[in-house]
C-alpha positions as CSV (number, residue, x, y, z in Angstrom):
1,M,15.9,-23.5,-3.5
2,R,15.8,-23.3,0.3
3,V,13.1,-24.3,2.8
4,L,13.1,-23.6,6.5
5,L,10.6,-25.8,8.4
6,V,10.2,-25.1,12.1
7,V,8.2,-26.8,14.7
8,F,6.7,-23.5,16.1
9,S,6.9,-20.4,13.9
10,I,9.2,-18.0,12.2
11,V,9.2,-14.2,12.2
12,V,8.6,-12.5,8.8
13,G,9.0,-8.8,8.3
14,G,11.0,-7.1,5.6
15,M,13.4,-10.0,6.0
16,F,13.1,-13.5,7.4
17,G,14.1,-14.2,10.9
18,S,16.4,-17.1,11.9
19,P,14.3,-20.2,12.9
20,P,15.2,-22.2,16.0
21,S,15.5,-25.4,14.0
22,V,15.6,-26.6,10.4
23,F,13.8,-29.6,9.0
24,G,14.3,-30.8,5.5
25,Q,14.4,-29.0,2.2
26,D,12.9,-29.2,-1.4
27,A,9.3,-29.5,-0.5
28,L,8.4,-27.5,-3.6
29,S,9.2,-27.8,-7.2
30,V,8.8,-24.8,-9.5
31,T,9.1,-24.5,-13.3
32,S,8.6,-21.2,-15.1
33,S,8.5,-20.0,-18.7
34,T,7.4,-17.2,-20.9
35,D,6.0,-17.0,-24.4
36,G,8.0,-13.9,-25.2
37,N,4.8,-11.9,-25.6
38,G,4.2,-10.9,-21.9
39,L,2.7,-14.2,-20.7
40,Y,4.6,-15.8,-17.8
41,T,3.6,-19.3,-16.6
42,Y,4.5,-21.0,-13.3
43,T,3.9,-24.6,-12.3
44,F,4.1,-25.6,-8.7
45,S,4.3,-29.2,-7.5
46,K,5.7,-31.4,-4.8
47,G,9.4,-31.5,-4.4
48,S,11.7,-34.5,-3.6
49,Q,10.9,-34.7,0.1
50,P,8.0,-36.7,1.8
51,Y,6.1,-33.6,2.8
52,V,4.0,-31.0,0.9
53,W,2.9,-27.4,1.1
54,G,-0.8,-26.7,1.5
55,L,-2.3,-23.4,0.5
56,S,-4.9,-21.9,2.9
57,T,-5.9,-18.6,4.5
58,T,-2.6,-18.9,6.4
59,T,-0.3,-20.3,3.7
60,A,0.4,-18.6,0.4
61,I,2.7,-18.3,-2.5
62,Y,4.4,-14.9,-3.0
63,L,5.7,-13.8,-6.4
64,Q,7.3,-10.5,-7.3
65,S,6.3,-9.2,-10.7
66,Y,5.9,-5.9,-12.6
67,G,3.3,-4.4,-15.0
68,V,0.7,-7.0,-14.2
69,L,-2.4,-6.9,-16.3
70,E,-4.1,-10.0,-15.1
71,T,-3.4,-13.4,-13.4
72,S,-4.9,-16.8,-14.1
73,Q,-5.2,-19.5,-11.4
74,P,-7.4,-22.5,-10.4
75,T,-11.0,-21.6,-9.5
76,N,-10.4,-22.2,-5.8
77,W,-7.3,-20.0,-5.6
78,T,-7.3,-16.3,-5.0
79,A,-4.8,-13.7,-6.2
80,N,-4.1,-10.5,-4.4
81,F,-1.2,-8.0,-4.0
82,D,0.6,-7.3,-0.7
83,G,2.1,-4.0,0.4
84,S,5.3,-4.7,-1.5
85,G,3.4,-5.3,-4.8
86,R,3.9,-9.0,-4.8
87,I,1.3,-11.3,-6.1
88,V,-0.1,-13.5,-3.3
89,W,-1.8,-16.8,-4.2
90,S,-3.8,-18.5,-1.5
91,V,-7.2,-20.2,-1.1
92,A,-10.2,-18.8,0.8
93,N,-11.6,-22.1,2.0
94,G,-10.1,-25.4,2.9
95,I,-6.5,-26.4,2.0
96,A,-5.1,-26.8,-1.5
97,F,-2.2,-29.3,-1.2
98,L,0.5,-29.0,-3.8
99,D,0.7,-32.8,-4.4
100,A,0.0,-32.7,-8.1
101,P,1.3,-29.9,-10.5
102,V,-0.7,-26.7,-10.4
103,T,-0.2,-24.0,-13.0
104,V,-0.8,-20.3,-12.8
105,S,0.0,-17.5,-15.2
106,V,0.7,-13.7,-15.2
107,R,0.1,-11.4,-18.1
108,S,2.4,-8.4,-18.0
109,I,2.9,-5.3,-20.1
110,F,6.6,-6.2,-20.3
111,K,7.6,-8.8,-23.0
112,T,11.3,-8.9,-22.1
113,S,12.0,-11.4,-19.4
114,R,14.7,-12.0,-16.8
115,M,15.5,-14.4,-13.9
116,Y,14.4,-13.4,-10.4
117,T,17.2,-14.7,-8.3
118,N,17.8,-12.2,-5.5
119,W,17.3,-13.2,-1.9
120,G,18.3,-12.2,1.7
121,D,20.2,-8.9,1.7
122,D,20.2,-8.6,-2.1
123,P,18.5,-5.6,-3.7
124,I,14.7,-5.8,-3.3
125,V,14.1,-5.8,-7.1
126,F,13.9,-9.2,-8.8
127,R,13.6,-11.1,-5.6
128,Q,12.8,-14.8,-5.6
129,G,9.3,-15.9,-5.0
130,F,8.5,-17.9,-1.9
131,V,5.8,-20.0,-0.2
132,L,5.2,-19.2,3.5
133,G,3.0,-21.1,6.0
134,Q,2.3,-24.6,6.9
135,I,3.7,-27.8,5.5
136,Y,2.2,-31.3,5.7
137,D,3.0,-35.0,5.7
138,I,2.7,-36.3,2.2
139,T,0.9,-39.5,3.3
140,N,-1.9,-38.3,5.6
141,H,-1.6,-34.5,5.3
142,T,-1.0,-34.0,9.1
143,V,0.6,-30.7,9.9
144,L,4.4,-30.9,10.4
145,G,5.1,-27.3,11.2
146,E,5.6,-23.9,9.6
147,G,8.3,-22.6,7.3
148,V,9.3,-20.7,4.2
149,E,10.8,-21.9,0.9
150,N,12.1,-19.6,-1.8
151,F,12.5,-20.3,-5.5
152,A,14.0,-18.7,-8.5
153,S,11.8,-18.1,-11.6
154,V,11.5,-16.1,-14.8
155,G,9.6,-12.9,-14.8
156,P,9.0,-9.6,-16.6
157,D,11.9,-7.2,-16.9
158,P,10.8,-3.6,-16.6
159,T,14.2,-2.0,-16.6
160,A,14.6,-1.1,-20.3
161,L,15.2,2.6,-20.9
162,T,13.5,4.5,-23.7
163,I,15.4,7.5,-25.1
164,R,14.4,10.0,-27.7
165,Q,15.5,13.4,-28.9
166,T,13.2,16.4,-29.0
167,N,14.8,19.4,-30.6
168,S,17.8,20.2,-28.4
169,S,16.8,17.9,-25.5
170,V,17.1,14.2,-24.8
171,V,14.3,12.6,-22.9
172,V,15.0,9.3,-21.0
173,S,12.1,7.3,-19.5
174,W,11.6,4.1,-17.6
175,Y,9.0,2.2,-15.7
176,S,8.1,4.0,-12.4
177,G,7.1,0.8,-10.6
178,V,10.8,-0.1,-10.0
179,S,11.7,1.2,-6.6
180,N,15.2,2.2,-5.4
181,S,16.4,2.8,-8.9
182,Q,18.9,5.6,-10.0
183,L,19.4,6.8,-13.5
184,Q,23.2,7.1,-14.3
185,A,25.1,8.5,-17.2
186,T,28.6,8.4,-18.7
187,G,30.5,9.7,-21.6
188,T,32.5,6.4,-22.2
189,L,31.9,2.7,-21.9
190,L,35.6,2.0,-21.4
191,N,35.7,3.0,-17.8
192,S,33.3,1.2,-15.5
193,N,33.9,3.8,-12.7
194,S,32.8,6.7,-14.9
195,W,29.1,6.3,-14.3
196,I,27.6,9.2,-12.3
197,A,24.0,9.8,-11.0
198,V,21.7,12.0,-13.1
199,T,20.4,14.4,-10.5
200,N,17.4,15.7,-12.4
201,V,14.2,14.9,-10.6
202,P,12.1,12.5,-12.7
203,V,8.6,13.6,-13.8
204,I,6.1,10.8,-13.5
205,V,3.5,10.5,-16.2
206,G,1.3,7.5,-16.0
207,D,3.5,4.6,-15.1
208,R,6.7,6.1,-16.6
209,N,9.5,8.3,-15.1
210,F,10.8,11.0,-17.5
211,V,14.1,12.9,-17.3
212,T,15.1,15.6,-19.7
213,N,18.7,16.6,-20.5
214,S,20.3,18.9,-23.0
215,V,21.8,17.3,-26.1
216,S,25.6,17.1,-25.6
217,A,28.3,17.5,-28.3
218,S,29.9,14.2,-27.3
219,P,28.2,10.7,-26.9
220,R,26.4,10.1,-23.7
221,F,25.2,6.7,-22.4
222,Y,22.5,6.0,-19.8
223,R,21.7,3.1,-17.5
224,L,19.4,2.3,-14.6
225,K,21.2,1.3,-11.4
226,F,19.6,-0.5,-8.4
């Protein structure tokens, strides 16, 4: 987990800008789990350092997820989605300091889970969550500065492929909410360089991409590449 705390501000766009100075680390502690049935639970609390994050209209927790049906959070928290599809937790009034543990949950259509560990220039899918905004002194809650701290967590895995045969055709489908993905195919699993892109344009039905190929005489394997 990394935290960048600066005395003025940092630039946040598609990526995070380099701050002029760094102060401390581990202001946030995050635990995450799943019940294996589509429920993902996250507990946020103070980290090991003598300062704490405070959620407000200008400070929020961002969490990437897929197939979200609903979220659950404290009554004074709000949950929205940003332009990248991330869940954004903040508070509409006052400041909610993350001194004591606070638990939120996400209900997803996807029961299979995976770790979200990507950061920086890694692929945008399965990117770590982060808290962005103001950080405070643990004793008197005076503002120390602004920063960003990222964290790895468990989340839904929407990448499973579904394959079925219809007469002389093979239909492969996957979740359409995963961006920058490419369906690939190969005739052998013995050569890792044999995967090639399937150029058929997917047909979107509901929240699924569908690609139809002819049944081949020899085995054919498919995967989703990011």
